Residue, then its C-alpha position, 0 to 999 in steps of 0.5 A: m246240357r241242353i237244360t243248362r242252356c235254356l237256364f242261361m238263356a232265360a237268365c239272359i231274357c229275363v234280364f235283358v227285358y228288365k234293364g232293356f224294355p222298361q215297362e209301366s213307364s207311363q207310371q213313373v213319378t217324380v220325387q215330390s210326388l211321393l213326397d207329398g203323399y208320405l207326408q200326408h200319410d204320415l199319422t206321427l206328424k199329425n199326432l205332433s201338430a194336434e199336439a202343438r195345437k193342445t199346447m198353445l190352448d194350454y199356453d191361453a189357459s194359463k195366460i188368463s190362469n195367470g192374468l186380471s181374475f174376477k170372483i164374486e161369492t154370496g158367501t153361506i146363505t143361512i135362513n131362519t123360520g119361526s119368530d126369528a125368520a130371518a136370512r143371513f148370507s155374507p157376498s164378496a167381490t175381489v178383483s186381482v192384477p198379479q202383474a201390478k205387484n200383486f194389487s187386489l180390490s175387495v168388497s165384502s158385507s154381512v147381510r141380514i134380512d128380517d121383517k123388523d126395522t130394529t136391526d140393521t141389515c148391512t154391517d161390516t161392509s168393508l172396501s179394501a185394497g192390497i199390494d206387495l210392497y216386496s214379494g217375488v209374486v211378479k217374478q213367478r208370474n213371469v216364469t210361469l208364462l215363460k214356461a208356457e211359452r217355451s212349451v209352446l215353442e217345443a211343440k212347434r219345434k217338435l212339429q218342425n223336426g217331425y217333417l224333417s224326420a219324416e223326409k228323412e225316413f222318406y229319402t232312406s227307404l228311397k234310397a234302400l230301394y235304389n241299394t237293392a237296384s245297385e245290387i241287382s247291377s253288380a249281380e248283372k255284372s257277375l252273371y256277364d263275366d261269368t257268362l265270358d268265363f264259361e265261354e272260354v271253358k266251353a271254347l276249350e272244349y271241356e267236356t260237360t261232366s268235368p269239373k271245370y265245365r261244371s263249377a263255370n256253369m253253376k255261377v252262372i246260374s247261382d248269379w242269375r238266381t241272385i238277380e231274379s231274388k233281388r229283383r223280387e225284393l225290390e219289387r216287394n219293397t217298392k210296392i209297400f214304398a208306394s202304399k206308404c205314398g199313398i200310390e197304388y204300384t201295378g207294374k213289374n218294374a220298379l226301375a221304370f216306377l221309381p224317379a230317374d232323377i233326385p233333386q240337387v241340393q246345395a250341401v249346408n255348412v254346418l259353421d253357416f249355423n249359430k252355435n247357440a242355436y245348436s239344440d243341445i247348447e240351446s236347451a242347456l242355457w234355457s234351463q240355467k236361464i228359467n231355473a236363475l228366474a225361478r231362483a230369483a222369484d222365491t224370495n225369503v221376504t214378503l212384505s205386502a200391505n192393505a188398506g179399506y174402509t168399513f161400514k159398521n164395523t161390529s168389532t169397534v164400539n157402537n158399530a162404527d164406520t173404520v179406516d183400516a190398514g195393515a201389513t203382513l211380513k214373511l221372513h221365509d227362511t227363518g219359518l217367521a210371519v207377522t201380521s197386524g193391522v188398525s181400525v179407526p173409527v170416524d164418528s164424532t164420539n169414538h176415535d179409539p183404534t182398534y189393534k191386530l197383531g199375529l205372530s206365527f213361527s215354523p222352525n223347520p224354514f230354519r232348520l232347512s234354509k242351510i241345505s236349500a242353499a247348498q241345493e242351490a248352489l249345486a244346481v248352479e254349478q250342474e246347470s254350468i256343466s251342462v252348458l259345457s257339455a253341450e258345447q263339447k257336443y257340438d264341437t264333435a258334431v261340427i267334426s263329423q258333420q265337415t268330414a261327412l261331408e268331405d265324403l260325401l263331396w268325393t264321392k259325388e266328383n268320383n261317381s261323376y268321373m266313373y261314369s262318364l268314363y263307363s258311358d263312353q266305353e258303353r258307346d264304344l263296346g255297343a259300336y263294336y257290338r253291333q259290328g260283330f267284334i265282341s260278344q255281347a256279354e262283353y257289351m252287356s257289362a259295360k251297359v252295366n257298369k254304366e247303369t251301376y254308377r248312375i244309381k250311385q249317383l242318384v244315392n249320392a244326391i239323397d245322401i247329400i239331402l239327408y246330410n242336409e236334413e240330419t245338419s239342420l236336426l241339429f239346430c233351432r231353426d225358429t224363424e222358419i216356424g210358421d204361424e201355421q204350425 
């Protein structure tokens, strides 16, 4: 009997100290300081930041690769020794401007260097310019650059959403700690209620060996053990949480360490967001757009032309200078390609032109053309279905978020009302207890009820923050993306 009463008194003292006299209050921190530390120590965010910077470098490389280019070559250098000692090579230089209808300008020559004056030093020196009269090169370049830009945007979005996701993890962890504290309050409420029942049993003078007495007694002891178990759980998880925030928690009262207030934020309205900014819709529309541009760039006909001037053209009589022109026509869906050219001498003795003509044919493109057309039609259909599917997801998400917000606001109002009621009750019963009209257990029961709804208000404030973050994550928020990301 004395052991049981000692355990009960120890339980009451333990709970009273834990709830009534907060320790280590000087170590209490704010939500913002904890959140800042949590984000600073989040390795996922650091990786996303590095990935965003890498993607921007890839985009810069893509712009260089698909922009103006210059190339210079010596060609193969051949050196002969002996009586016919000479060196031969074919230097060339080319400038290409893909964005200007694939315009190109090139210079090439054949050079022979020896100690004889009877041979020409340079032959077949050619100046030529080429341009696409009709092709998909410019469109293909634009598609390539758009995809590179998209990769940068998506990397920035991942980093942006990474911050929100990290905040969600932070508040979810903090909410779990408050929920454990709420469970402690509920267990304390059970302890005080069972204590009152036990006092009634003792007042009725039941024998200490009777089942009624033992049952009431064991409930009190069980309540105390539950409180102690939950308290240890809260202390352990608080230390883990603090370490993730870069703070060393050395106290023994988690509630005195955890923030006493949670920032009150205005709940966002899902309908305030642009429907086309819904991430699934935006992604489906982008895919539809870029694929359409890619198909438009994949033209069936390519026509290009070139013109130039060749000094000492060895393919003509007397190695005359020539004016050159040519054209290339490709019909991709038929597998047919035609190349033609003409070189007209400009010396006074010979004006007979030299013609060039080339034909190529491959049957596979023709055989595959119908299949390719059917595949494109199916791709277009699937893209439209993806857009419709995304719109259905949006409608579902709107209903889900609206009902979730209604529940949160109702809970907020109810918690505020109940906290006010229990605050009044705790104040009144406190006066009665000090006057000796009620027992300590009755007063502590009211005090625990007040504490329970105080914690519920904190949890509800976190739930609204989480709701805002979950709603924001449903949409693309490109206007919030800064250059520093």
